[in-house]
C-alpha positions in Angstrom: 18.2 13.7 49.3 14.5 13.1 48.4 14.8 15.4 45.4 17.8 13.5 44.0 16.0 10.1 44.2 13.0 11.6 42.5 15.1 12.9 39.6 16.9 9.6 39.2 13.7 7.6 39.4 12.2 9.9 36.8 15.1 9.4 34.5 14.8 5.7 34.8 11.1 6.0 34.1 11.7 8.1 31.0 14.4 5.7 29.8 12.0 2.7 30.2 9.3 4.6 28.3 11.7 5.5 25.5 13.0 1.9 25.3 9.5 0.5 25.3 8.3 2.9 22.5 11.4 2.2 20.4 10.9 -1.6 20.9 7.3 -1.2 19.8 8.3 0.7 16.6 11.0 -2.0 16.0 8.4 -4.8 16.4 6.0 -3.0 14.2 8.7 -2.5 11.5 9.4 -6.2 11.6 5.8 -7.0 11.1 5.7 -4.5 8.3 8.1 -6.6 6.3 5.4 -9.2 5.8 3.8 -7.6 2.8 3.0 -9.8 -0.2 5.9 -10.2 -2.7 3.4 -9.2 -5.5 2.7 -5.9 -3.7 6.4 -5.2 -3.3 7.0 -6.0 -6.9 4.2 -3.7 -8.1 5.5 -0.8 -6.0 9.1 -1.4 -7.2 8.2 -0.9 -10.8 10.1 2.0 -12.6 8.2 5.2 -13.4 7.0 5.7 -16.9 9.1 7.6 -19.4 7.6 10.9 -20.5 8.1 11.4 -24.2 8.1 14.8 -26.0 5.7 13.4 -28.6 3.2 12.1 -26.1 -0.2 13.7 -26.6 -1.1 16.1 -23.7 -3.7 13.7 -22.2 -1.4 10.7 -22.3 1.4 12.8 -20.8 -0.9 13.9 -17.9 -2.0 10.3 -17.3 1.6 9.2 -17.2 2.5 12.0 -14.8 -0.4 11.1 -12.6 0.6 7.4 -12.6 4.2 8.4 -11.8 3.0 10.6 -8.9 1.0 7.7 -7.5 3.9 5.3 -7.9 6.3 7.6 -6.2 3.9 8.1 -3.4 3.5 4.3 -3.1 7.3 3.9 -2.8 7.5 6.6 -0.2 4.6 5.1 1.8 6.2 1.7 1.6 9.4 3.2 3.0 7.4 4.8 5.9 5.6 1.5 6.5 8.8 -0.5 6.6 10.2 2.0 9.2 7.0 1.7 11.3 5.8 5.2 10.6 2.6 4.4 8.9 0.0 1.7 8.8 -1.8 -0.6 6.4 -4.7 1.8 5.5 -2.2 4.3 4.0 -0.8 1.6 1.8 -4.3 0.5 0.7 -5.3 4.1 -0.1 -2.2 4.7 -2.2 -2.7 1.3 -3.9 -6.2 2.5 -4.9 -4.8 5.6 -6.5 -1.9 3.7 -8.2 -4.2 1.0 -9.7 -6.8 3.5 -10.8 -4.1 5.6 -12.6 -2.6 2.5 -14.2 -6.0 1.3 -15.5 -6.7 4.7 -16.9 -3.5 4.6 -19.0 -5.0 2.1 -21.4 -7.7 2.9 -23.9 -7.6 -0.5 -25.6 -9.9 -3.0 -23.8 -7.4 -5.8 -24.1 -4.6 -3.9 -22.4 -6.9 -2.5 -19.8 -8.1 -6.1 -19.1 -4.5 -7.2 -18.7 -3.7 -4.4 -16.3 -6.9 -5.2 -14.3 -6.0 -8.9 -14.2 -2.6 -8.1 -12.9 -4.2 -5.9 -10.2 -6.6 -8.6 -9.3 -3.8 -11.0 -8.8 -2.0 -8.5 -6.6 -5.1 -7.8 -4.6 -5.9 -11.5 -4.1 -2.4 -12.2 -2.9 -2.4 -9.2 -0.6 -5.8 -10.2 0.8 -4.6 -13.7 1.6 -1.5 -12.2 3.3 -3.6 -9.7 5.3 -6.0 -12.4 6.4 -3.1 -14.2 8.0 -2.0 -10.9 9.7 -5.5 -10.4 11.0 -5.5 -13.9 12.5 -2.2 -13.2 14.1 -3.4 -9.9 15.5 -1.1 -7.8 13.4 -3.8 -6.1 11.3 -7.4 -5.2 11.7 -10.5 -6.7 10.2 -11.5 -3.3 9.0 -8.3 -3.1 6.9 -9.1 -6.5 5.5 -12.6 -5.5 4.5 -11.3 -2.4 2.9 -8.8 -4.5 0.9 -11.6 -7.0 0.0 -13.8 -4.1 -1.2 -11.0 -2.9 -3.5 -10.3 -6.4 -4.8 -14.0 -6.8 -5.6 -14.1 -3.4 -7.3 -11.2 -4.5 -9.6 -12.9 -7.8 -10.2 -16.1 -5.9 -11.3 -14.0 -3.6 -13.6 -12.3 -6.6 -15.1 -15.6 -8.3 -15.7 -16.9 -5.2 -17.4 -13.7 -4.9 -19.5 -14.0 -8.5 -20.7 -17.8 -8.3 -21.2 -18.7 -4.8 -22.4 -22.3 -5.7 -23.1 -22.9 -7.2 -19.7 -24.9 -5.2 -17.1 
């Protein structure tokens, strides 16, 4: 009789643990949906077309950008399902934006891409600040995103002012 109660109690304990862990993943997934619309839009862009007449270096840059974009889409899916966290999205964003900026040799086009990235980072930083205040993200994640925003801002300044030091 004691053995039977123990097994039933253990089953209920296991069921409660499973329910609690699934609830935690569900709550995390709900919080994950709070990403900035600009971030979602950037990740939702289509991949670049590879043309037969692309020079080899341009083709490689496009392939690298496409790989970063596809990874970003996959990481966003994992994030929305509660299977990854903010730092993974920040890291893939760094790679994606670096690959995008490297696509352009003309200073004007590079500056346009950097300005768009700066707008996205600023929006994402504002959103992440709110999440930190509500306890859904960490200050470390916010500082990492802030560092990336400032890096893009520096690169944009350099692109617009090539003679500035």
